[in-house]
C-alpha positions in Angstrom: 0.0 0.0 0.0 1.3 3.4 -0.9 1.6 6.3 1.5 -0.7 9.3 0.9 1.4 12.1 -0.6 0.1 14.7 1.9 1.5 12.7 4.8 5.0 13.6 3.5 4.3 17.3 3.3 5.6 18.1 6.8 8.8 16.3 6.0 9.3 18.2 2.8 8.5 21.5 4.5 11.1 20.7 7.2 13.7 19.9 4.5 12.9 23.2 2.8 13.2 25.0 6.1 16.6 23.6 6.9 17.9 24.3 3.4 16.5 27.9 3.5 18.1 28.4 6.9 21.4 27.3 5.4 21.0 29.7 2.5 20.3 32.6 4.9 24.1 32.5 5.7 24.6 33.6 2.1 22.7 36.8 2.8 25.8 38.0 4.7 27.3 38.7 1.2 24.6 41.3 0.7 25.3 42.9 4.0 29.1 43.1 3.4 29.7 43.1 -0.4 33.2 42.7 -1.8 33.8 46.4 -2.6 36.9 48.3 -3.7 38.9 47.1 -0.8 38.7 43.5 -1.9 39.5 44.4 -5.5 42.7 46.1 -4.4 44.2 43.4 -2.1 46.9 41.1 -3.4 45.6 37.6 -4.1 47.6 34.4 -4.5 48.0 33.0 -8.0 46.0 29.9 -7.0 42.9 31.9 -6.1 39.8 30.5 -7.8 38.0 32.7 -10.2 35.2 34.8 -8.6 32.4 33.2 -10.6 33.2 29.8 -9.0 32.2 30.9 -5.5 28.4 31.2 -6.2 27.9 27.8 -7.6 30.1 26.1 -5.0 28.3 27.8 -2.1 24.9 27.0 -3.7 25.6 23.3 -3.6 27.2 23.4 -0.2 24.3 25.3 1.4 21.9 22.8 -0.1 24.0 19.9 1.2 24.3 21.5 4.7 20.5 22.0 5.0 19.8 18.4 3.8 22.4 17.1 6.3 20.8 19.0 9.3 17.3 17.9 8.1 18.4 14.2 8.1 19.6 14.5 11.7 16.5 16.5 12.7 14.3 13.8 11.3 15.8 11.2 13.7 14.1 13.0 16.6 14.6 16.7 16.4 16.2 18.6 19.3 14.9 15.9 21.7 17.2 13.2 20.4 20.5 15.1 20.4 20.3 18.8 21.1 24.1 19.1 20.9 24.2 17.9 17.3 21.8 20.5 16.0 23.3 23.1 18.3 26.7 22.5 16.7 25.1 22.9 13.3 23.7 26.2 14.3 27.0 27.3 15.8 28.9 26.5 12.6 26.1 28.3 10.7 26.6 31.4 12.8 30.3 31.3 12.3 29.9 30.9 8.6 27.6 34.0 8.6 30.0 36.0 10.8 33.1 35.3 8.7 31.9 37.4 5.9 31.4 40.4 8.2 34.8 40.0 9.8 36.6 39.6 6.5 34.7 41.8 4.0 33.0 44.1 6.4 35.7 44.9 9.0 38.6 44.0 6.6 40.1 42.2 9.6 42.0 39.4 7.8 43.8 38.2 10.9 40.7 37.9 13.0 38.9 36.3 10.0 41.7 33.7 9.9 41.2 32.9 13.6 37.4 32.8 13.1 37.6 30.4 10.1 39.8 28.0 12.0 37.1 27.9 14.7 34.5 27.5 12.0 36.5 24.6 10.6 36.6 22.9 14.0 32.9 23.5 14.4 32.1 21.9 11.0 34.3 18.9 11.9 32.5 18.5 15.3 29.1 18.8 13.6 30.0 16.1 11.1 31.4 13.8 13.9 28.2 14.3 16.0 25.9 13.9 13.0 27.6 10.6 12.1 26.3 9.2 15.4 22.8 9.5 14.0 23.1 9.4 10.2 26.1 8.6 8.2 24.7 10.2 5.1 24.2 13.4 7.0 27.8 13.4 8.1 29.0 12.6 4.5 27.0 15.5 3.2 29.1 17.8 5.3 32.5 16.5 3.9 32.5 18.8 0.8 31.8 21.8 3.0 34.6 20.7 5.4 37.0 20.4 2.4 35.9 23.7 0.9 36.4 25.5 4.2 39.8 23.9 4.7 40.7 25.3 1.3 39.2 28.7 2.3 41.3 28.6 5.5 44.5 28.2 3.4 43.3 31.0 1.1 42.5 33.2 4.1 46.0 32.6 5.5 47.6 33.4 2.1 45.5 36.6 1.8 46.5 37.6 5.4 50.2 36.9 4.6 50.2 38.8 1.3 48.4 41.8 2.7 
């Protein structure tokens, strides 16, 4: 017997909400746009082209939201409040980095912050793995990208 499609609506709505929450972090780019300061700083030769960041972050935010939703589905905040709290912590750090780097132009502080972000993502993936291996795996590309971004942040700080 097939399940009625309307019974799945709350699950789909929750997935959409977690993905939307993840994408809200991207709004930090509107608050602190690149501007002339960024155009004038020295960049390493291995810096990816600017057009690449939008598509990469689009995929990563969708994967992050799906990952959190998969853990939330297991039992919400009742099952493991720490797992979803870690997700929200890394989300806030993700949002804040843009303001520190592009808004305040504080490359050194942004470097420290992104290292904390990297640790928070790793902790989130580790905690998510206890509930859902797919959820943890969905965070691996994000972890790898932020590892690369940390090296890039270090290079920008050194060059400038």
